[in-house]
C-alpha positions as CSV (number, residue, x, y, z in Angstrom):
1,M,-10.6,17.1,247.0
2,S,-7.9,19.7,247.7
3,V,-6.3,20.7,251.0
4,R,-6.0,24.3,251.8
5,G,-2.9,25.5,253.9
6,P,-3.2,27.9,257.0
7,R,-4.7,31.3,256.4
8,V,-2.0,33.5,257.1
9,E,-3.4,37.4,257.7
10,R,-1.1,40.4,258.2
11,G,-2.3,43.5,259.7
12,I,-1.9,46.2,262.3
13,T,-3.5,45.4,266.0
14,G,-5.3,48.7,267.6
15,L,-2.4,48.8,270.6
16,E,0.2,49.5,267.6
17,T,-2.0,52.2,266.0
18,A,-2.5,53.7,269.3
19,I,1.6,53.8,270.0
20,V,2.5,55.1,266.7
21,L,-0.5,57.9,266.9
22,I,0.9,58.7,270.8
23,A,4.6,59.0,269.3
24,F,3.2,61.6,266.7
25,V,1.6,63.4,269.3
26,V,4.8,63.7,271.4
27,V,7.1,64.5,268.9
28,G,4.6,67.0,267.5
29,S,4.1,68.6,271.0
30,V,7.9,68.6,271.6
31,F,8.4,70.2,268.2
32,S,5.5,73.0,268.9
33,F,7.0,74.0,272.3
34,T,10.6,74.4,270.7
35,V,9.1,76.7,268.3
36,L,7.0,78.5,270.8
37,S,9.6,78.8,273.1
38,A,12.1,80.3,270.6
39,G,9.5,82.8,269.6
40,V,8.6,83.7,273.3
41,F,12.6,84.1,273.5
42,A,12.9,86.0,270.4
43,S,10.0,88.2,271.3
44,E,11.3,88.9,274.8
45,A,14.6,89.8,273.2
46,N,13.2,92.1,270.7
47,K,11.2,93.7,273.6
48,Q,14.6,94.4,275.4
49,T,16.1,95.7,272.2
50,I,13.1,98.0,271.9
51,F,13.1,99.2,275.2
52,A,16.5,99.8,275.2
53,G,16.2,102.2,272.1
54,L,13.6,104.0,274.0
55,R,15.6,104.7,276.8
56,E,18.6,105.8,274.5
57,T,16.2,108.3,272.5
58,R,13.6,109.7,274.6
59,T,14.1,112.8,276.7
60,R,14.2,112.2,280.2
61,L,13.9,115.6,281.1
62,Q,11.7,118.4,280.4
63,Q,11.9,122.1,281.3
64,T,9.5,123.3,283.9
65,G,9.0,127.3,283.6
66,S,11.2,130.0,282.2
67,T,14.6,130.6,281.5
68,F,16.3,133.6,283.5
69,A,19.6,135.3,282.3
70,F,21.4,137.3,285.1
71,S,24.2,139.8,283.8
72,A,27.0,141.6,285.8
73,K,30.4,143.5,285.0
74,V,33.5,142.2,283.7
75,G,35.3,145.1,284.0
76,S,33.4,147.8,283.1
77,T,31.3,145.5,280.4
78,D,28.0,144.5,281.1
79,A,27.5,140.4,280.1
80,V,25.5,137.8,280.6
81,Y,27.4,135.4,283.5
82,K,24.7,132.7,284.3
83,L,21.7,131.1,282.7
84,V,19.0,129.5,285.1
85,F,15.9,127.3,284.4
86,M,13.8,124.6,286.1
87,V,13.8,120.7,284.9
88,S,11.6,117.7,285.9
89,N,11.3,114.0,285.4
90,S,9.4,113.2,282.1
91,L,9.7,109.6,282.8
92,A,8.1,108.3,285.8
93,G,10.2,105.7,287.5
94,E,13.5,106.6,285.8
95,P,15.8,108.7,287.7
96,V,18.1,111.0,286.3
97,D,21.7,111.5,287.7
98,L,22.1,115.3,288.2
99,T,25.2,115.4,290.5
100,P,26.8,118.8,289.6
101,A,30.4,119.1,289.7
102,Y,30.2,122.5,291.1
103,A,28.2,124.3,293.7
104,A,27.6,127.9,294.7
105,D,27.8,129.5,297.7
106,S,27.7,133.2,297.7
107,V,31.0,133.6,298.8
108,G,34.0,134.8,297.1
109,L,34.2,133.3,293.3
110,D,31.1,131.3,292.3
111,P,30.8,128.5,291.1
112,D,32.8,126.6,293.5
113,F,34.9,123.1,292.1
114,V,33.4,119.9,294.0
115,P,36.1,117.6,293.4
116,S,34.2,114.5,295.0
117,N,31.5,114.9,292.8
118,G,31.6,113.1,289.8
119,S,29.3,114.1,287.2
120,G,27.5,112.2,284.4
121,T,25.6,114.9,282.9
122,V,27.3,117.5,280.7
123,V,26.0,120.8,279.6
124,S,26.8,122.8,276.4
125,Y,26.6,126.2,275.1
126,A,26.5,127.6,272.0
127,D,25.8,130.9,270.2
128,E,26.9,132.7,266.8
129,N,30.6,133.5,268.4
130,Q,31.5,130.2,270.3
131,R,30.7,126.5,271.4
132,L,31.5,125.6,274.5
133,S,31.1,121.7,275.4
134,N,31.3,121.3,279.0
135,V,30.0,124.4,280.9
136,P,30.4,124.5,284.8
137,W,26.7,124.2,286.3
138,S,25.1,123.7,289.6
139,I,21.8,122.6,290.8
140,L,19.2,123.4,293.6
141,F,16.2,121.1,294.0
142,I,12.9,123.1,294.8
143,G,10.2,121.7,297.1
144,D,9.7,118.2,298.2
145,H,12.9,115.8,297.4
146,N,14.2,112.8,299.2
147,G,18.0,114.5,299.5
148,D,20.2,112.8,296.9
149,T,21.1,114.2,293.4
150,L,18.7,111.9,291.5
151,L,16.2,113.6,290.1
152,E,12.8,111.2,290.6
153,D,9.3,111.4,289.9
154,G,7.5,114.6,291.7
155,E,10.8,116.2,292.0
156,K,12.0,119.6,290.6
157,A,15.7,121.1,290.1
158,E,17.0,124.4,289.2
159,V,19.9,124.2,287.1
160,T,22.4,127.0,287.0
161,V,24.5,127.2,284.2
162,W,27.7,129.4,284.6
163,L,29.2,131.1,281.9
164,L,31.6,133.4,283.7
165,D,32.9,133.5,287.4
166,R,30.8,135.7,289.6
167,N,32.5,138.0,292.3
168,S,30.0,137.6,295.2
169,E,31.7,140.4,296.9
170,V,30.8,143.1,294.5
171,R,27.3,144.0,293.5
172,E,26.3,142.9,289.9
173,T,26.0,146.6,288.5
174,E,29.4,147.5,289.9
175,D,32.9,147.0,288.0
176,D,34.5,143.6,288.1
177,S,31.7,142.1,289.6
178,A,32.1,139.0,286.9
179,A,35.4,137.6,285.3
180,F,36.6,135.6,282.7
181,M,37.2,132.2,283.5
182,D,40.6,130.4,283.5
183,A,41.9,127.1,283.0
184,S,42.2,126.4,287.0
185,T,39.9,125.9,289.8
186,E,42.6,126.1,292.5
187,N,42.0,130.0,292.4
188,G,38.2,129.9,292.7
189,G,35.7,129.9,290.1
190,G,34.8,127.2,287.1
191,V,36.7,125.8,284.2
192,G,35.1,125.6,280.7
193,G,33.3,128.7,280.5
194,I,34.0,131.8,278.8
195,E,37.6,132.8,278.8
196,S,39.7,135.7,278.1
197,T,39.9,134.7,274.4
198,G,36.1,134.3,274.0
199,V,33.3,136.5,273.3
200,L,31.2,138.1,276.0
201,V,27.4,137.2,275.8
202,G,25.6,140.4,275.4
203,K,22.4,142.0,274.4
204,S,20.4,140.4,271.2
205,T,22.5,137.0,271.7
206,R,20.9,133.9,270.5
207,F,21.9,130.8,272.2
208,V,21.5,126.9,272.4
209,L,21.8,124.8,275.7
210,E,22.0,121.3,275.8
211,L,21.5,119.4,278.9
212,S,22.8,116.0,278.3
213,P,22.1,113.1,281.0
214,Q,24.1,109.7,280.8
215,V,21.1,108.2,279.4
216,G,18.4,109.5,277.2
217,S,18.4,112.1,274.6
218,A,19.4,115.9,275.5
219,L,17.2,118.8,276.7
220,T,17.7,121.6,274.2
221,V,16.9,125.1,275.5
222,Q,16.8,127.7,273.0
223,R,16.6,131.4,273.6
224,A,17.9,135.0,272.7
225,I,19.1,137.7,275.1
226,P,16.9,141.1,275.2
227,Q,18.4,144.1,273.3
228,G,19.2,145.7,276.7
229,L,20.8,144.0,279.7
230,R,19.3,144.1,283.1
231,P,20.8,142.4,286.3
232,V,17.9,139.7,285.9
233,M,15.8,139.0,282.5
234,N,13.3,136.7,281.9
235,L,13.5,134.8,278.6
236,N,10.5,133.5,277.5
């Protein structure tokens, strides 16, 4: 008669199995949360990058209405001395800084330099004869606005681009009612327009204006002067 020894059984209990499964679930959850968080952060960063790119490339200004040209006499020669057009904000909630470095008061020579104003918006002018990279400009808000120089949603501003100095004491149809700009604002008038070495803007001249704000792409205005100059001309 043989005697058997104690029976040995090896295995895993239900409690141990549960602990192992819970550990797998916890590790998987942490890993999934890490992956999802990284994806969310990456998506948010991509979204911010896209929005920043859109802000840089979208035009935040749009022209409203017609473009007008005004002529006067430099000596006895008729020439365009200013261009006027209206703008509004094309992106609701995104104000555009239109603080001008110049103003106009119809006294003496216009435009008048305002040293306390720092302009972040630049206006350039070009035609077949010349390019002016920083032309003096002034604004006049039309209709309802809150009194500052930020162009906000629902507001309209009239932009005046000065190519020459205007002598307000002389009628536009009289000699010397306009003058070339010089390199100084101390004696009145602007800097950056057409100087004596430049070419006066006369009849049939095609030109391009670019209004470039601090943020966003430039607003471009392309027009042509009529074949005959008048004191006020609608270029549309």
